[in-house]
N, C-alpha and C positions, 0 to 999 in steps of 0.2 A: 504494500500500500504506500509506503514511504517512497519507494522508487517511482511509482506511478505519479505521485504528486510532484516529485522532483522533476520528472520529465515534462509534465504539464507546465510547471513554473518556468523551466528553461525555454520551452517552446514559446510561451507567452512573452518572455523577455526578448527572445530573438525577433518575434513579430513586431514588438514595440520598437526595437532598435531600428529595424528597417523602415518602419513607417515614420520615424522621427527624423529621417534624413532630410536635408535641405535640398529639395528638388528644384532645378532651374526651370523657369517658365520658358516656353518656346520662343525663339528669337524670330521676329518678323523681318524679312529681307525683301529686297527687290533686285533681281538679277537679270541682266541683259546679256545676250550672247548668241552663239550659233548652235543650232541643234546638231548633235552627233549621236552615233550609236556606239556605246562602249559597253563591253561585256554583255551584250544582248539587251541593254536597257537604254532608254532615251536619256541623254545627258545634255546639259547646257555648258558649252565651253565659254568661260568668261575669264579673260586674262590667262593666268597659269592654272586656274582652278576648273574643275569639272563638277557640276552639281547634277545629281540624278533626280529625275521627276517620274517615278514609276506610274503614276496615275495616267500620264499621257499615252502609255502603251495601249490601253484599251480604246483609244480614240483614233488610232492610225486608220486612215481611209475614210474617216467620218469628218474630220476637221481639215478643210482645204488649206494647204500650205504647210501641213505638219509633215515635213520631210527633211531629210538630212541636208544641212547647209542653210536652212532657213534662219532668218533673224527672229529672235523671240525675246519677250520680256515676261518674267514670272514674278508675281508678288505672292508671298506665302510664308510659311513657317519653316525654318531651317533646323534640321536635326542631323548633326554630323555633316555629311555632304549630300544629304537627301532633302528635297524640298516638297512639302505638301502645299500645292498651290491654292490660293484664293482666286486669283485672276491670272489669265494667260493672254498675252497679246501676240498674235501672229499675223503678219502682213496687214497691220493696221486694224485688225478686228479683235475685239476683246471677248474672251470667254470666261464665264463666271463659274468657279468650282467651289464656292462656299457651301458648307454643309446645308442640306435641305433645299438647295436650288435646282435639283434635277428630278426627273420623273420617278426615279427609283428611290427617292428619299436619300438617306445617308449612305446607301450601299455603294454608289458610284462616286468616287472622288471625295467622300466624307471621312469622318473619323470613326464610323461605326464598324461593327463586326461583320456586317453583311446579312444579319438575320432580321433586318428591319423592313418588312413589307415587300417581299419579292426580290431580294437582292441576289447577287451573283453566287453567294456561298451555297445556297440550297436550292437553286433552280426554281424558285417561286412557290413551292409547296414544301412544307416541313417534311422531309424524308420521303418524298415521292418523285421518282424519276429525275435525278439530277444531283444526287449527293445528299448532304445533310446527315441524317441519322440512319440512313439505309436506302436501299433501292426498291422498296416496296411500300405499299400503303401503310400509313401509321395506324389507322384504326381497323 
């Protein structure tokens, strides 16, 4: 019994220690540069730096001008060398990627997990033909 209580106390202390860390707020940036394909991902080359914008991969063929060598400006949140865009300007046209501004809710271009109203993660139905929790009817 004493060992169990000791393990629970240690686990609680570890959880509290992690949650008490000083997390940095995401940094908002505006990056202008040239679109490139690096390591199979869309990147913006700006000076000596390359910033990856993974969200743009699913819009290839749907956004006119989204091709290698195009001049682009991205406003969004920076995390390492990845950018989560709020707005993208390509060939003078601005596209809005802020969460909740697209037909699929937060699933495309947002911060959600993809389970929000027919997103890409589960194919539109929880656990029916397209991933999720299985490939058969849930009920």
